[in-house]
Structure formats: C-alpha cells, structure tokens
Rosetta silent file (secondary structure, phi, psi, omega in degrees, C-alpha in Angstrom):
SEQUENCE: MMKLKDSFIKSIEEIVGSENIKLNELMKKHTTFKVGGPADLLVYPSTYEMIKKVIDVCKANNVEYFLMGNGSNLIVKDGGFRGVVIKVDRLSEIKVTDNSVTAQCGAILSAVAKKALENGLTGLEFAAGIPGYIGGAVAMNAGAYGGEMSHVLEKVLVINDENNIIELSKDELELGYRTSAILKYGYIVLETTIRLEQGNKEDIKGRMNELALQRRTKQPLEYPSAGSTFKRPVGYFAGKLIQDAGLKGAVVGGAQVSEKHSGFIINVGDASAADILNLIKRVQDEVYKQFGVELQTEVRIIGEEL
SCORE:     score description
SCORE:     0.000 S_00000001
   1 L     0.000  132.790  178.432   60.633   53.147   74.307 S_00000001
   2 L   -70.153  141.209  176.271   57.690   51.318   72.763 S_00000001
   3 L  -102.672  110.954  176.142   56.047   48.754   75.029 S_00000001
   4 L   -72.807  140.230 -179.672   55.267   45.590   73.114 S_00000001
   5 L   -66.295  144.468  177.785   52.098   43.905   74.363 S_00000001
   6 H   -57.703  -36.895 -178.953   52.601   40.780   76.441 S_00000001
   7 H   -65.773  -34.623  177.456   50.227   38.948   74.116 S_00000001
   8 H   -67.118  -47.549 -179.698   52.420   39.890   71.130 S_00000001
   9 H   -60.853  -40.246  178.848   55.596   38.678   72.866 S_00000001
  10 H   -60.783  -41.491  179.374   53.775   35.462   73.836 S_00000001
  11 H   -61.738  -40.513  178.581   52.830   34.897   70.174 S_00000001
  12 H   -68.450  -40.654  177.370   56.470   35.257   69.120 S_00000001
  13 H   -58.301  -39.932 -178.735   57.585   32.928   71.936 S_00000001
  14 H   -65.246  -26.701 -179.637   55.157   30.295   70.704 S_00000001
  15 H   -82.128  -49.069 -171.219   56.788   30.433   67.263 S_00000001
  16 H  -106.774  -12.806 -175.216   60.520   30.430   68.137 S_00000001
  17 L    93.035  139.376 -174.984   60.617   29.372   71.808 S_00000001
  18 H   -62.626  -25.851 -179.824   61.219   31.670   74.785 S_00000001
  19 H   -73.806  -10.143 -176.819   64.931   30.754   74.808 S_00000001
  20 H  -109.021   23.097  174.059   65.287   32.281   71.309 S_00000001
  21 E  -132.497  151.463  176.019   64.161   35.828   72.088 S_00000001
  22 E  -133.034  132.760  178.265   65.815   38.726   73.909 S_00000001
  23 E   -92.901  139.563  176.314   64.015   41.809   75.209 S_00000001
  24 E    49.369   47.003 -178.556   65.623   45.272   74.959 S_00000001
  25 E   -82.386  126.740  178.979   68.830   43.819   73.523 S_00000001
  26 E   -65.242  126.120 -177.214   71.565   46.388   72.783 S_00000001
  27 H   -77.319  -13.877  176.348   72.278   46.317   69.065 S_00000001
  28 H   -63.416  -21.046  176.590   75.877   47.463   69.609 S_00000001
  29 H   -76.335  -11.125 -170.557   76.496   43.796   70.567 S_00000001
  30 L  -123.133    4.774  177.874   75.328   42.717   67.110 S_00000001
  31 L  -119.226  146.500 -178.707   76.883   45.208   64.666 S_00000001
  32 L   -70.691  -17.450  175.228   80.495   45.301   63.474 S_00000001
  33 L   -77.870  -15.000 -178.492   80.490   49.091   64.092 S_00000001
  34 L    60.350   39.838  174.125   79.777   48.313   67.786 S_00000001
  35 L  -133.273  159.780  173.891   77.053   50.968   68.001 S_00000001
  36 L   131.033  132.363  177.404   73.300   50.894   68.463 S_00000001
  37 L   -77.102 -169.296 -173.088   70.670   51.200   71.158 S_00000001
  38 E   -77.860  142.613  167.463   68.220   48.482   72.225 S_00000001
  39 E   -90.180  138.767  179.532   65.854   46.591   69.967 S_00000001
  40 E   -55.034  -43.178 -178.914   62.494   45.991   71.654 S_00000001
  41 E  -145.803  128.275  174.041   62.713   42.332   70.704 S_00000001
  42 E  -110.849  129.822 -172.467   65.525   40.303   69.123 S_00000001
  43 E  -124.204  138.033  178.341   64.407   36.968   67.681 S_00000001
  44 L  -115.820   89.548  176.305   66.444   33.953   66.528 S_00000001
  45 L   -75.736  155.551  179.128   64.372   31.761   64.147 S_00000001
  46 L  -122.168    4.076  173.650   65.792   28.397   63.088 S_00000001
  47 L  -140.806  159.859  177.177   63.555   27.619   60.079 S_00000001
  48 H   -62.815  -38.012 -178.503   62.219   29.559   57.084 S_00000001
  49 H   -63.292  -36.405  177.142   58.677   28.867   58.290 S_00000001
  50 H   -62.437  -42.121  178.260   59.472   30.545   61.630 S_00000001
  51 H   -58.787  -47.639  179.785   60.588   33.704   59.810 S_00000001
  52 H   -57.146  -45.412 -176.941   57.335   33.720   57.851 S_00000001
  53 H   -68.118  -39.941  177.592   55.241   33.255   60.991 S_00000001
  54 H   -61.090  -43.791  179.048   57.104   35.984   62.933 S_00000001
  55 H   -63.258  -41.288  177.474   56.506   38.401   60.030 S_00000001
  56 H   -56.312  -46.748 -178.659   52.808   37.407   59.938 S_00000001
  57 H   -65.819  -41.448  177.751   52.444   38.236   63.640 S_00000001
  58 H   -60.313  -47.803 -178.965   54.330   41.549   63.218 S_00000001
  59 H   -62.843  -41.478 -178.647   52.128   42.580   60.272 S_00000001
  60 H   -64.981  -26.114 -178.101   48.920   41.592   62.091 S_00000001
  61 L  -107.000    9.571 -178.281   49.953   43.763   65.063 S_00000001
  62 L    53.705   40.225  177.371   51.427   46.688   63.065 S_00000001
  63 L  -103.235  130.192 -179.442   54.842   46.071   64.635 S_00000001
  64 L   -70.073  147.888  177.663   57.870   47.044   62.558 S_00000001
  65 E  -138.560  155.897  179.120   60.421   44.310   61.845 S_00000001
  66 E  -143.269  128.213  177.951   63.915   44.154   60.383 S_00000001
  67 E   -92.381  124.607 -177.988   65.791   41.087   59.197 S_00000001
  68 E  -124.375  150.181  176.155   69.493   41.258   59.996 S_00000001
  69 L  -101.506 -115.168 -175.451   72.509   39.138   59.219 S_00000001
  70 L   -83.866   -5.353 -178.693   75.963   39.736   60.619 S_00000001
  71 L    68.186   24.549 -175.152   75.391   43.469   61.193 S_00000001
  72 L   -92.150   -3.224  178.823   78.459   44.164   59.058 S_00000001
  73 L  -135.796   39.844 -166.810   76.796   46.739   56.816 S_00000001
  74 E  -141.170  136.409  167.722   74.510   48.324   59.358 S_00000001
  75 E  -116.933  122.483  172.131   74.257   51.337   61.671 S_00000001
  76 E  -102.630  126.885 -176.844   71.567   51.154   64.346 S_00000001
  77 L   -65.108  164.357 -171.613   70.922   54.588   65.860 S_00000001
  78 L   -65.628  -24.499  178.469   71.474   55.240   69.573 S_00000001
  79 L   -79.252   -8.228  178.116   67.770   55.174   70.427 S_00000001
  80 L    85.838 -166.019 -174.635   67.551   51.616   69.167 S_00000001
  81 E  -120.966  122.303  178.414   64.888   49.903   67.055 S_00000001
  82 E   -85.801  106.246 -179.671   61.209   49.977   67.887 S_00000001
  83 E   136.912 -149.090 -172.967   59.907   46.574   66.946 S_00000001
  84 E  -114.273  126.187  171.125   61.365   43.149   66.176 S_00000001
  85 E  -100.452  123.722 -179.247   64.840   42.410   64.841 S_00000001
  86 E  -101.190  112.520 -176.437   64.972   38.949   63.238 S_00000001
  87 E  -104.413  129.681 -167.487   68.545   37.590   63.353 S_00000001
  88 L  -101.191   23.051 -179.666   69.302   34.662   61.048 S_00000001
  89 L   -48.327  -38.852 -171.232   72.431   33.201   62.731 S_00000001
  90 L   -74.897  -10.199 -177.672   70.807   29.780   63.146 S_00000001
  91 L  -105.500   81.774 -169.531   70.226   29.371   59.389 S_00000001
  92 L  -131.656   20.053 -177.553   73.765   28.713   58.211 S_00000001
  93 L   -71.198  140.507  178.120   73.784   25.395   56.337 S_00000001
  94 E  -128.130  127.603  178.867   75.963   25.122   53.200 S_00000001
  95 E  -124.713  145.176  177.358   75.611   22.286   50.662 S_00000001
  96 E  -118.560  128.746  174.466   77.650   21.497   47.550 S_00000001
  97 E  -131.591  113.319 -176.939   76.249   19.603   44.544 S_00000001
  98 L    53.309 -118.721 -178.188   78.569   19.281   41.544 S_00000001
  99 L   -97.056    8.791 -178.468   79.446   22.900   40.612 S_00000001
 100 E  -107.921  141.286  174.306   76.656   24.478   42.670 S_00000001
 101 E  -119.638  125.534  177.896   76.815   25.728   46.255 S_00000001
 102 E  -113.121  125.666 -175.461   73.537   26.322   48.124 S_00000001
 103 E  -129.898  138.736  174.206   73.719   28.338   51.345 S_00000001
 104 E   -72.478  159.896 -170.939   71.106   29.446   53.858 S_00000001
 105 L   -58.799  -25.600 -177.924   70.805   33.194   54.502 S_00000001
 106 L   -93.472   12.196  175.918   72.779   33.056   57.772 S_00000001
 107 L   -79.081  130.502  178.078   75.880   31.462   56.246 S_00000001
 108 E   -69.229  135.230 -174.817   78.905   33.764   56.496 S_00000001
 109 H   -57.531  -38.834  179.573   80.132   34.616   52.998 S_00000001
 110 H   -65.045  -32.321  177.464   83.730   33.735   53.887 S_00000001
 111 H   -69.798  -35.253  177.014   82.524   30.284   55.046 S_00000001
 112 H   -66.396  -42.107  178.317   80.771   29.761   51.695 S_00000001
 113 H   -63.505  -38.287  178.721   84.006   30.731   49.904 S_00000001
 114 H   -65.241  -41.282  178.619   85.939   28.280   52.114 S_00000001
 115 H   -63.483  -38.609  176.262   83.483   25.491   51.265 S_00000001
 116 H   -61.592  -45.265  178.037   83.968   26.261   47.564 S_00000001
 117 H   -57.926  -47.178 -179.230   87.743   26.013   48.055 S_00000001
 118 H   -58.027  -28.820 -178.644   87.392   22.648   49.847 S_00000001
 119 L  -100.685   12.359  176.987   85.472   21.356   46.836 S_00000001
 120 L    64.352   34.334 -179.149   87.911   22.780   44.263 S_00000001
 121 E  -107.782  131.142 -176.863   85.398   25.325   42.962 S_00000001
 122 E  -110.037  151.802  178.401   86.590   28.692   41.649 S_00000001
 123 L   131.161  -16.589 -177.608   84.754   32.005   41.196 S_00000001
 124 L  -112.273   12.650 -177.796   84.085   33.067   44.773 S_00000001
 125 H   -56.738  -36.540 -178.123   87.621   33.980   45.797 S_00000001
 126 H   -57.735  -25.563 -172.518   86.709   37.691   45.875 S_00000001
 127 H   -92.494   -3.075 -172.315   84.280   37.002   48.744 S_00000001
 128 L   -60.001  -25.815 -178.059   86.687   35.182   51.075 S_00000001
 129 L  -109.227    5.938  179.528   87.267   38.283   53.225 S_00000001
 130 L   -81.051  123.467 -169.733   83.781   39.829   53.156 S_00000001
 131 L   -79.795   -9.376 -173.458   82.433   39.569   56.742 S_00000001
 132 L   -78.731  174.409  174.493   78.692   39.600   55.986 S_00000001
 133 E   -84.736  158.566 -175.047   76.165   36.803   55.596 S_00000001
 134 H   -66.661  -30.564  178.599   75.259   35.587   52.131 S_00000001
 135 H   -59.676  -47.728  177.800   71.667   36.854   52.407 S_00000001
 136 H   -67.662  -34.131  179.633   72.838   40.442   52.813 S_00000001
 137 H   -64.078  -36.791  177.060   75.530   39.936   50.170 S_00000001
 138 H   -69.075  -46.744 -178.591   72.860   38.996   47.622 S_00000001
 139 H   -57.431  -40.801 -177.287   70.601   41.907   48.614 S_00000001
 140 H   -90.289   -4.625 -169.661   73.499   44.375   48.243 S_00000001
 141 L    47.302   56.606 -176.183   75.113   42.549   45.290 S_00000001
 142 L   -60.071  149.382  179.150   78.281   42.657   47.375 S_00000001
 143 E  -159.197  165.745  177.572   81.605   42.675   45.606 S_00000001
 144 E  -167.722  149.162  173.341   85.330   43.251   45.931 S_00000001
 145 L    50.382   44.023  173.800   88.484   43.054   43.813 S_00000001
 146 L    84.680   -5.903  177.177   86.663   42.841   40.488 S_00000001
 147 E  -110.741  155.269  172.826   84.188   40.147   41.550 S_00000001
 148 E  -153.480  165.885 -174.338   80.589   40.488   42.699 S_00000001
 149 H   -58.277  -33.796 -178.216   77.642   38.267   43.569 S_00000001
 150 H   -61.051  -22.247 -178.769   75.989   38.855   40.170 S_00000001
 151 H   -74.475  -22.042 -172.704   78.888   36.968   38.523 S_00000001
 152 L  -122.296  -12.731 -176.175   78.105   33.729   40.363 S_00000001
 153 E   -66.025  139.999  174.439   74.422   33.828   41.366 S_00000001
 154 E  -113.257  -52.060  178.915   72.072   31.249   39.902 S_00000001
 155 E  -158.853  161.836 -176.674   68.853   31.505   41.930 S_00000001
 156 E  -140.174  138.566  172.786   67.527   32.693   45.283 S_00000001
 157 E   -95.424  126.436 -176.919   64.690   31.617   47.558 S_00000001
 158 E  -133.370  161.812  164.278   62.990   34.671   49.076 S_00000001
 159 E   -97.292  122.921 -177.075   60.007   35.792   51.104 S_00000001
 160 L   -86.597 -176.112 -174.783   58.245   38.372   48.932 S_00000001
 161 L   -69.036  -11.149  175.810   56.275   41.445   50.002 S_00000001
 162 L  -100.373   11.721  179.009   53.113   39.311   50.375 S_00000001
 163 L    63.946   33.422  172.671   54.972   36.972   52.769 S_00000001
 164 L  -106.191  145.259  176.133   55.058   34.081   50.304 S_00000001
 165 E   -86.008  120.271 -179.548   58.177   31.988   49.702 S_00000001
 166 E  -133.286  160.504  177.062   59.128   32.188   46.004 S_00000001
 167 E  -104.728  135.057  177.382   62.167   31.378   43.878 S_00000001
 168 E  -117.891  135.270  174.731   63.824   34.069   41.765 S_00000001
 169 E   -79.231  167.616  178.448   66.263   33.436   38.938 S_00000001
 170 H   -54.244  -42.938 -177.830   69.362   35.597   38.531 S_00000001
 171 H   -64.364  -30.009 -179.325   67.608   37.611   35.787 S_00000001
 172 H   -80.213   -7.903 -176.024   64.661   38.365   38.090 S_00000001
 173 H   -82.734  -10.364  177.253   66.972   39.752   40.780 S_00000001
 174 L    49.964   50.784 -174.249   67.614   43.035   38.894 S_00000001
 175 L   -75.346  129.773  175.872   71.220   43.093   40.133 S_00000001
 176 E  -137.940 -167.531 -179.456   73.097   46.388   39.877 S_00000001
 177 L   -68.375  110.526  179.944   75.868   48.197   41.740 S_00000001
 178 L    54.605   34.696  177.127   75.070   47.567   45.432 S_00000001
 179 E  -151.500  166.322 -179.598   71.397   47.037   44.652 S_00000001
 180 L  -168.479  172.423  174.502   68.876   44.357   43.694 S_00000001
 181 H   -61.963  -26.981  179.701   65.178   43.532   43.537 S_00000001
 182 H   -58.437  -50.512  179.510   65.585   42.320   47.133 S_00000001
 183 H   -71.299  -39.877 -174.744   66.209   45.882   48.372 S_00000001
 184 H   -62.405  -40.598 -174.750   63.888   47.477   45.823 S_00000001
 185 H  -108.716    3.679  177.983   60.822   45.433   46.807 S_00000001
 186 L    72.157   30.327  177.666   61.680   44.624   50.428 S_00000001
 187 L   -75.911  164.912  177.323   62.139   40.890   49.876 S_00000001
 188 E  -121.736  123.749  179.608   63.945   38.653   52.379 S_00000001
 189 E   -77.249  128.994  176.185   66.600   36.220   51.181 S_00000001
 190 E  -104.641  -39.871 -172.522   66.231   32.715   52.638 S_00000001
 191 E  -154.424  141.432 -175.828   68.568   30.632   50.499 S_00000001
 192 E  -127.778  134.536  173.184   71.056   31.266   47.703 S_00000001
 193 E  -114.368  125.498  176.562   72.423   28.969   44.997 S_00000001
 194 E  -115.388  149.616  179.056   75.606   29.987   43.219 S_00000001
 195 E  -113.924  125.540 -177.662   77.216   28.270   40.260 S_00000001
 196 L  -118.866 -174.177  179.580   80.991   28.037   40.130 S_00000001
 197 E  -123.820  153.890  175.574   83.582   26.280   37.969 S_00000001
 198 E   -64.671  137.243  179.762   86.040   23.478   38.663 S_00000001
 199 L  -145.152 -175.312  178.930   89.463   24.846   39.531 S_00000001
 200 L   -95.209  124.232 -174.969   92.786   24.038   41.118 S_00000001
 201 H   -56.842  -41.739 -179.261   92.685   24.131   44.930 S_00000001
 202 H   -64.621  -39.959  178.031   96.197   25.556   45.254 S_00000001
 203 H   -64.969  -42.764 -178.956   95.423   28.332   42.764 S_00000001
 204 H   -63.298  -47.064 -179.735   92.149   29.147   44.534 S_00000001
 205 H   -63.273  -40.494  178.937   93.846   29.232   47.936 S_00000001
 206 H   -59.744  -43.761  179.425   96.694   31.348   46.544 S_00000001
 207 H   -65.226  -41.332  178.392   94.257   33.935   45.200 S_00000001
 208 H   -62.281  -43.084  179.491   92.374   34.050   48.516 S_00000001
 209 H   -64.076  -38.804  179.081   95.626   34.575   50.436 S_00000001
 210 H   -62.401  -45.104 -179.807   96.673   37.307   48.019 S_00000001
 211 H   -69.397  -35.475  178.567   93.379   39.185   48.498 S_00000001
 212 H   -63.529  -39.883  178.522   93.537   38.707   52.289 S_00000001
 213 H   -64.478  -43.184  177.833   96.989   40.312   52.308 S_00000001
 214 H   -59.130  -43.251  179.671   95.695   43.255   50.252 S_00000001
 215 H   -60.283  -50.923 -177.478   92.859   43.719   52.729 S_00000001
 216 H   -60.524  -35.940 -176.922   95.129   43.651   55.765 S_00000001
 217 H   -74.637  -38.728 -169.304   97.549   46.082   54.122 S_00000001
 218 H  -106.021  -14.091 -175.882   95.031   48.611   52.806 S_00000001
 219 L  -116.358  147.549 -176.826   91.999   48.423   55.123 S_00000001
 220 L   -81.615   63.857 -173.649   91.686   49.389   58.817 S_00000001
 221 L   -67.866  -14.187 -176.974   90.592   45.901   59.901 S_00000001
 222 L   -80.178   -6.400  179.650   91.859   46.484   63.446 S_00000001
 223 L  -117.377  150.619  172.912   88.986   48.906   64.214 S_00000001
 224 L   -62.614  132.692  176.626   85.199   48.393   64.322 S_00000001
 225 E  -157.798 -175.660  174.209   83.629   49.600   61.066 S_00000001
 226 L  -121.065   33.369 -178.636   81.052   48.587   58.476 S_00000001
 227 L    73.759 -149.357  178.514   83.531   48.266   55.625 S_00000001
 228 L   -62.360  124.559 -175.911   83.314   50.857   52.856 S_00000001
 229 L   -77.314  -33.571 -173.428   81.036   53.580   54.181 S_00000001
 230 E  -118.072  150.399  171.878   80.099   55.089   50.808 S_00000001
 231 L   -70.374  156.497  177.986   79.094   53.769   47.404 S_00000001
 232 L   -77.637  118.257  178.772   81.487   54.461   44.558 S_00000001
 233 L   -71.396  147.134 -179.212   80.224   57.568   42.685 S_00000001
 234 L   -56.644  123.744  176.921   80.171   57.201   38.884 S_00000001
 235 L    84.878    1.611 -177.531   83.563   58.248   37.520 S_00000001
 236 L  -137.594  172.672  167.592   85.189   58.663   40.946 S_00000001
 237 L  -118.525  127.827 -175.914   86.503   56.768   43.962 S_00000001
 238 H   -57.332  -45.689 -177.762   84.910   57.771   47.270 S_00000001
 239 H   -58.786  -40.864 -179.301   88.131   57.340   49.248 S_00000001
 240 H   -68.374  -42.148  177.598   90.108   59.603   46.919 S_00000001
 241 H   -58.897  -43.359 -177.750   87.433   62.326   46.965 S_00000001
 242 H   -66.328  -42.492  178.481   87.408   62.245   50.771 S_00000001
 243 H   -64.544  -44.796 -179.789   91.194   62.370   50.945 S_00000001
 244 H   -65.774  -23.086  177.743   91.383   65.200   48.372 S_00000001
 245 L   -81.742    0.868  177.338   88.826   67.119   50.429 S_00000001
 246 L    78.835   24.641 -173.588   91.349   67.075   53.294 S_00000001
 247 L  -103.949    0.504  177.371   89.243   64.800   55.483 S_00000001
 248 L   -58.819  127.130  179.949   91.632   61.882   56.050 S_00000001
 249 L    84.618   -2.149 -179.809   91.825   61.421   59.830 S_00000001
 250 L   -60.281  143.052 -173.561   88.859   63.765   60.491 S_00000001
 251 E  -127.612  138.670  165.131   87.217   63.028   63.851 S_00000001
 252 E  -131.866  114.335 -177.504   83.779   63.484   65.406 S_00000001
 253 L    57.328 -124.891  179.983   83.631   62.085   68.962 S_00000001
 254 L   -93.982    9.448 -179.728   84.842   58.485   68.774 S_00000001
 255 E  -103.902  143.507 -177.725   84.396   58.234   64.979 S_00000001
 256 E  -143.133  143.955  166.719   87.217   58.865   62.519 S_00000001
 257 E   -74.185  120.508 -173.351   87.842   58.854   58.776 S_00000001
 258 L   -56.922  137.380  175.994   90.481   56.134   58.610 S_00000001
 259 L   -78.260  -16.424 -179.683   94.042   57.300   57.985 S_00000001
 260 L   -84.830  -38.290 -178.742   94.711   53.970   56.276 S_00000001
 261 L  -150.443  110.744 -172.882   91.780   54.161   53.813 S_00000001
 262 L   -67.314  -12.043  177.281   89.643   57.304   53.589 S_00000001
 263 L   -77.851   -6.951 -178.924   86.664   55.325   52.297 S_00000001
 264 L  -108.650  130.411  165.285   86.265   53.787   55.767 S_00000001
 265 E   -99.741  134.083 -173.602   84.787   55.496   58.803 S_00000001
 266 E  -125.280  158.597  176.997   85.929   53.665   61.926 S_00000001
 267 E   -96.865  103.319 -174.566   85.056   53.520   65.618 S_00000001
 268 L   -98.231   -5.392 -177.371   88.292   54.514   67.371 S_00000001
 269 L  -173.849   72.647  177.646   86.993   55.064   70.890 S_00000001
 270 L    53.609   47.414  177.718   83.509   54.026   71.979 S_00000001
 271 L   -62.987  150.741  168.724   81.821   56.090   69.270 S_00000001
 272 L   -92.289  163.828  174.467   78.070   56.582   69.368 S_00000001
 273 H   -60.515  -36.458  179.697   75.967   56.054   66.269 S_00000001
 274 H   -62.111  -39.354  176.253   75.405   59.836   66.320 S_00000001
 275 H   -56.961  -48.752 -177.158   79.200   60.410   66.118 S_00000001
 276 H   -64.226  -44.998 -178.033   79.400   58.190   63.035 S_00000001
 277 H   -67.327  -36.450  177.365   76.342   59.716   61.365 S_00000001
 278 H   -67.245  -36.846  177.535   77.559   63.264   62.051 S_00000001
 279 H   -69.623  -39.283  175.790   80.937   62.416   60.534 S_00000001
 280 H   -57.313  -46.289 -178.351   79.228   60.856   57.506 S_00000001
 281 H   -65.077  -39.771  178.912   77.247   64.084   57.023 S_00000001
 282 H   -61.019  -44.490  179.193   80.374   66.216   57.407 S_00000001
 283 H   -62.681  -47.412 -179.960   82.147   64.144   54.740 S_00000001
 284 H   -59.337  -45.612 -177.969   79.147   64.302   52.380 S_00000001
 285 H   -63.197  -44.311 -175.415   78.799   68.083   52.807 S_00000001
 286 H   -69.761  -41.417  179.153   82.504   68.791   52.322 S_00000001
 287 H   -66.110  -38.973  178.524   82.901   66.545   49.258 S_00000001
 288 H   -66.717  -42.283 -178.987   79.810   68.099   47.672 S_00000001
 289 H   -62.169  -42.634 -175.248   81.032   71.621   48.465 S_00000001
 290 H   -83.587  -35.437 -171.645   84.490   71.016   46.975 S_00000001
 291 H  -123.935   -4.548  179.817   83.718   68.676   44.052 S_00000001
 292 L    68.331   21.849 -179.366   79.951   68.795   43.464 S_00000001
 293 L  -109.423  129.165  177.965   79.722   65.010   43.996 S_00000001
 294 L   -89.930  116.473  176.678   76.996   63.521   46.205 S_00000001
 295 L   -86.686  127.959  176.955   78.316   60.590   48.244 S_00000001
 296 L  -105.052  142.120 -179.106   75.678   57.986   49.070 S_00000001
 297 E   -72.542  141.763  172.113   76.081   55.630   52.008 S_00000001
 298 L   -88.090  -30.283 -179.680   76.624   51.950   51.332 S_00000001
 299 L   -72.380  147.689  174.926   75.767   51.098   54.947 S_00000001
 300 E   -89.618  144.219 -175.990   72.109   50.690   55.910 S_00000001
 301 E  -124.567  122.455  179.469   70.840   52.948   58.716 S_00000001
 302 E  -131.998  170.293  173.990   67.901   51.967   60.933 S_00000001
 303 L    94.520 -168.860 -176.203   66.372   52.910   64.266 S_00000001
 304 L  -131.192  158.127  179.765   65.721   56.179   66.018 S_00000001
 305 L   -66.855  160.575  174.227   67.731   58.920   67.705 S_00000001
 306 L   -64.966    0.000    0.000   68.147   58.983   71.480 S_00000001
C-alpha cells in the first residue's frame, strides 16, 4: 500500500475539510458490483472549484486520481486504488428552465429523468432506470431501449486535461457508441444541459413504467452487477453470443454469467474483483474461440491486484 505523505493529506483537508475525506476506504462499499479493495484517500468535494484544487494538488505531487460517480459501471480490483478517488455525490443539483434541464455531475440519471417528468418534458424516458450519475452517463454516452445521451445533450461543462473549466457543445463531444471526447481526452464532466420537448405527463410516466417492467423482467436486478458487462459488437448481441457459446450460468468463485440475461455478469456470493475479471476473460476467450468475435468490456476497470 502506498503511503501518502501527511503534508499531501493536509493539503487535501484544507481544500475539502477533514470531515470530507476517508483514508483506506474499501471501494466495495462504493461500487454496485460490491467489490474493490481500499482507496488510499476518498474525497467528497462540494464545489467545482474544490475538484479543480484537489486535482492541482494531486498533479503537483504526482499522485494518481480518479473521479467516480455512483460506481455503477466500475470494477475496482482487490488491491484497491493507489491515490485519490474523488466522489461527486455532493454535486447533485438539478434545475429546469423552459425545455432545458441542467444537472450537476453527481445527479443520479433516474432523478434527472424524474425531474423531466415532473415538468412535463419528454425525451429522457429511456434513462429512468439507469443507475449511474449523469456525469458518467455523458462520458459513456449511456443509452437503453433505443435512446441515448447524444439524442438529448446540448452542452457540458468540463475540466479539461489542462485543469481548466471549459464548455463543450454537443458537436465538440465526439459522441459515439459508449464513447466520447470526455473518455478520449480524460476530461471530467462537471455539469450537463439537456434539451427536451414538451410532452404529456401521463404518456411520459406510462413509458417509464413500461421500460421499468422490461428491466425487472429481463435483467438480474436482484444481484450486484455493473449492468451490461460488454459492449455490443458490430452486427451481434453480446448476450446472445455468450449464450450460444454455452456460457449462460457459468461460474468463477462468487461471479456468475446471469441465467436471466447472459450479457450480465453478477455477484452471486461475495465475489472478489478477481472472480469477476477471470470470468470476463473466460467469456471473452470462449466467444472469440467459437465465433471469432472480440468482446470489449463496457465496465471501467481500475486499481491493482492484491
């Protein structure tokens, strides 16, 4: 385990307050997969300026940092993360102006969709059941049921690779399937503005309920997971390839390919991150061997082995 200097920790405390940091915090408490070893330092900033200052201190001291949202698309390895994890829970404000909704990076996507519903705005129904924060949803261009963030995004406030706060238009975001300029250049999303259309509240609510039912019926929501484990390969569906490879229900330790939806790897019994990663590799190897298709993970993987 890396030992952060006391002077470094003191500098971070001065920025966010000692009550807003945790030392050697287990990341399994902060990921929906319920796996992950300790982060040297977990920090809870409550302003954009605090994030900037924490990053400045990390860069000046050559300490690695990672900005995390809800941990719903993340595997932290069992050895944990050497450096600072910046968690944006405290930045969750959502505002509505006419047909636009502006949300801070720590706003849960389902809460943004609910706010749109309350204001009779349609276009974000697809996101009502996505568990992540809006910052991560923009970075990944998250989507479901025929909708995705690129359909509704207007502009985003980010911290760029030079640690300056800049605004990017939708066109500058280079949005593609589960990718964006945010991931490509290592930017950090601070605030997102989406543009929706006026709609009928009952219709919007009906569509959300319909999609929620589909999720409950087809996805293993009763187990810890990170949602769809793999990206959709061009011309195929990951879940079908995995099922056709005979891997539905396959187990490594406490990790299993879901019997309900083969595109999901789930934690069925106190899995370690290593269990999940070994099962991911087994699935990738077997699908490639049988069908010549390379499955790429949709989940982000950070940290180090035990």
